[in-house]
Structures are given as structure tokens and as C-alpha cells.
C-alpha positions in Angstrom: 0.4 35.3 52.9 -1.6 33.0 54.6 -0.7 31.3 58.1 -3.0 27.8 58.7 -4.6 27.7 62.0 -3.7 24.4 63.7 -7.3 23.1 63.7 -10.2 23.6 61.5 -14.0 23.6 62.5 -15.6 21.0 60.1 -18.2 23.7 58.8 -15.0 25.4 57.7 -13.9 22.5 55.7 -17.2 21.6 54.2 -17.1 25.9 53.0 -13.8 25.0 51.3 -14.8 21.9 49.6 -18.0 23.4 48.0 -16.0 26.7 47.1 -13.7 24.6 44.7 -16.4 22.5 43.8 -18.4 26.3 42.6 -15.4 27.1 40.6 -15.9 26.4 36.6 -14.3 23.8 34.9 -13.1 26.6 32.1 -11.1 28.6 34.6 -7.6 29.6 33.9 -5.4 27.0 35.2 -1.7 27.2 37.0 0.9 28.1 34.7 -1.1 30.1 32.0 -1.2 33.6 33.0 1.0 36.6 31.4 4.4 36.5 31.6 4.9 32.3 32.9 6.9 30.7 30.5 5.9 27.1 29.3 6.9 24.6 31.6 10.0 22.2 31.5 10.2 18.8 32.9 11.4 18.9 36.6 14.4 16.4 37.1 13.5 14.6 40.3 16.9 14.1 42.8 16.8 10.5 42.2 16.3 11.4 38.3 18.7 11.1 35.3 20.5 14.3 35.6 23.7 12.8 37.2 25.3 16.3 37.9 22.0 17.5 39.9 22.8 18.0 43.5 20.2 15.4 45.7 18.2 15.7 48.7 20.7 14.1 50.5 23.5 16.0 49.4 21.8 19.4 50.3 20.5 18.0 53.7 24.3 17.0 54.5 25.2 20.5 54.3 23.0 21.8 56.8 22.7 19.2 59.3 24.7 21.6 62.4 22.8 25.3 62.3 25.1 28.8 63.0 22.0 30.9 64.4 21.9 33.9 62.6 18.5 35.2 64.1 18.2 36.3 67.3 15.3 34.3 68.1 13.3 31.4 67.1 10.1 31.3 64.8 6.8 29.8 65.7 5.4 27.7 62.4 1.9 28.6 62.8 -0.1 31.4 64.2 -1.4 29.0 67.0 1.6 27.4 67.7 2.6 27.1 71.6 6.6 28.4 70.9 9.0 29.4 69.2 11.2 26.9 67.9 12.5 27.6 64.7 15.9 29.6 64.2 17.2 30.8 60.7 20.6 29.4 60.3 23.7 30.7 58.2 26.9 29.5 56.0 29.1 32.1 54.3 26.9 31.2 50.7 22.9 30.5 52.3 20.4 31.4 54.6 18.2 27.8 55.7 15.8 26.9 58.2 13.5 23.8 58.7 9.8 24.7 59.3 6.7 23.3 58.2 4.4 24.2 54.8 1.9 26.5 54.8 0.5 27.3 51.4 0.8 31.0 50.3 -1.9 31.6 47.4 -1.5 35.7 47.8 -1.5 37.7 44.2 -3.0 36.6 41.2 -6.6 35.6 40.9 -6.7 32.2 39.3 -8.7 29.1 39.5 -6.4 28.0 42.2 -5.9 31.3 44.5 -9.1 33.2 44.9 -11.3 33.9 48.0 -13.7 31.2 47.3 -10.9 28.7 47.4 -8.7 30.5 50.3 -10.0 32.5 53.3 -6.5 34.5 53.6 -6.4 35.3 49.8 -4.8 38.3 49.4 -4.7 40.2 45.7 -1.2 41.2 46.1 2.6 40.0 47.1 5.6 41.7 48.2 7.2 41.7 45.2 5.9 42.1 41.9 6.7 41.1 38.0 8.8 42.6 35.7 5.5 44.3 34.9 4.1 45.9 38.3 2.1 43.0 38.7 1.5 40.9 41.6 3.2 37.7 41.4 0.6 34.2 40.3 1.2 31.9 43.5 -0.5 29.0 41.6 1.9 29.1 38.9 5.8 30.3 40.3 7.0 28.6 42.6 8.5 31.0 45.5 9.2 31.1 49.0 7.7 33.5 52.0 10.2 35.0 54.7 8.8 36.1 58.0 8.9 40.5 57.4 12.4 42.3 59.0 12.2 42.5 62.6 14.7 42.7 65.5 14.6 38.3 64.9 16.0 38.4 61.7 16.1 41.0 58.7 16.4 38.9 55.5 17.7 42.0 53.9 20.9 42.2 55.5 21.3 38.7 55.1 21.9 39.3 51.6 18.5 38.2 50.2 15.7 39.9 48.6 12.6 39.5 46.0 13.9 37.4 43.8 16.9 35.5 45.5 16.8 32.1 44.5 15.8 29.5 46.9 16.3 25.6 47.2 13.6 23.3 48.8 14.1 20.0 50.0 11.2 18.0 51.2 11.6 14.3 51.5 13.8 13.4 48.4 13.2 16.2 46.4 14.5 19.2 45.7 12.7 22.6 43.9 13.7 25.5 43.3 12.0 28.7 43.4 12.9 32.4 44.6 11.4 34.8 47.3 8.4 35.8 46.4 6.3 37.3 49.6 6.6 38.2 53.0 5.1 37.4 55.7 4.4 38.0 59.6 7.4 38.8 61.9 6.6 36.2 64.0 6.0 33.5 61.8 8.0 31.4 59.4 7.6 28.2 57.0 5.4 29.2 53.8 5.6 28.8 49.8 3.5 29.3 47.5 0.4 26.6 46.0 3.0 25.9 42.6 6.1 25.3 44.6 3.9 22.7 47.2 2.7 21.1 44.1 5.8 20.5 42.5 7.5 19.0 45.9 4.5 16.8 45.8 2.6 18.5 48.7 -1.2 18.6 49.3 -1.1 22.4 47.7 -4.8 22.7 48.6 -4.6 26.6 50.5 -6.8 25.8 53.4 -6.3 22.4 54.2 -2.9 21.9 52.4 0.6 21.9 53.8 3.3 19.7 55.5 3.1 19.8 59.2 7.2 19.5 59.2 10.2 17.8 57.4 10.9 21.3 55.1 14.0 22.5 54.4 14.5 26.3 52.7 17.9 27.2 51.7 18.3 30.8 50.5 21.3 31.5 48.4 22.5 34.5 49.2 23.2 37.6 46.4 21.6 35.4 44.0 18.5 37.8 42.7 17.4 36.4 39.7 15.6 38.7 36.7 12.8 38.7 35.7 11.8 37.2 39.3 9.0 35.4 37.5 11.1 33.2 35.2 10.5 30.1 36.5 13.1 28.5 34.3 15.8 31.3 34.7 15.0 30.5 38.8 15.4 26.7 38.2 19.0 26.8 35.7 20.4 29.4 38.9 19.2 27.0 41.8 20.8 23.9 40.3 24.0 25.7 39.3 24.1 27.1 43.2 23.0 24.3 44.4 25.7 22.3 43.2 28.5 25.0 44.3 27.2 24.2 47.5 27.4 21.0 47.7 31.2 20.9 46.8 30.2 20.2 42.6 31.2 23.6 41.1 
């Protein structure tokens, strides 16, 4: 996983740009790795699907926080204070934070040691073939590693649990795919950021705030790498969550 630092030196930024420029034009891009399904068209919250749960509807359901974490999380390694609690409802767990970019797992043109100085070649959860997840192709969310503050496993969550991520007027669905530091929250994959219209660059991208993560309890999909199953299951769970079942 990657934790964005609050400030980058100009030299580091320059190195990132040079590294990205050095990638061959023919390199494999997101969505073309083994086990990936053809990408279907996403439907925006304000799109033609009248049955879809909208961003506004989902946010209305998570306005109040019934805290289930024993403390709060920082959003970055350099944050001075821990300000983000994990909250719960009968059917879901949620938190409101920033979005750092997780580019770990399978090496691709978008995610590798040249594009991401924090790149790791593995993820906490693996594909049905026992391989690291492809962060450039699979929309997924990172949860903090189990600690005294909060243990995601005790909230009915695991690798492959379905997550709805809301940013502005967009809702996108994915899975829990990786774990991070025990004291930091607010991170998702390159693919999730891109789907939400957030800059997915693993070095300089992400969102400083305004991202809501809603993880549905006991909702694991298999195989974990199936975008289509996560999207279909997520849309159904979201409708139930906002009272449209």
C-alpha cells in the first residue's frame, strides 16, 4: 500500500514525471491483465438507470456516525491528528476521508517501481489464481490492518467484501482488496480513483477530502477480481441500503 506524504520536493516530482515518460507506448494498460473481464459501461448516479442508488441517497444514509472504532485514524503518515472514525449501521461500515492511491500488486504500465516510489509487488488479498491483484484494473479499497482501534474482520468484512465509494456525484463499486498501516485510513486503487474521476497518479494523484467509503457486511464476491460481480452486487446492496429493495 502507499501512504501519500503531505508534501513532495520538486526534485521528487520531477523524477516521477521522468519515470512516467520513460514507459514504452506499447506497455500493457489497465484492464488487460489475466483474469480481467471486458469492461462494461459505468452508469453515473445521474445517468439513465432510474433504479440506481444515487450519491445523494447514499450520503443521506451515512450522515450520522455511530462509531464502532475505539479511536480515530489519520489520513496520511504526516497528519498531526487522528480525525476519522469508523462508523457502523446494521448492514454496513463506513468512513469519510481522503483518497490516497494504492498501486500495489501486479506490475503494469501504470503501477510499477518507476511510477510509484512506494510500489509493492503484492496485495493482502489475491486473485482466484493466487496472484496479486491488479490495482490498475480492479477497483478496490484499502482497509487499515487489524488493531485495537478497529478490526475489519470483526465487522463482517474480508477480502472481496463489496464497497461503494462516493465522490461528489459519482458512485462506484469495488471490493476490499488490500490492507494498510494500522493507524491510517483513506486509500483505494488506481482503477477506483480513475473510475471516480480522481487523478489516479500513484505519486501526485488522489483526493484531499470528500470521499465516502461504504463497505457492506457479509457481502464477499468471488472471484475477487470480477469487476462485473462487484458492480452488480454493489448496485443491489446500495438499493437495499437506501430503501429501494
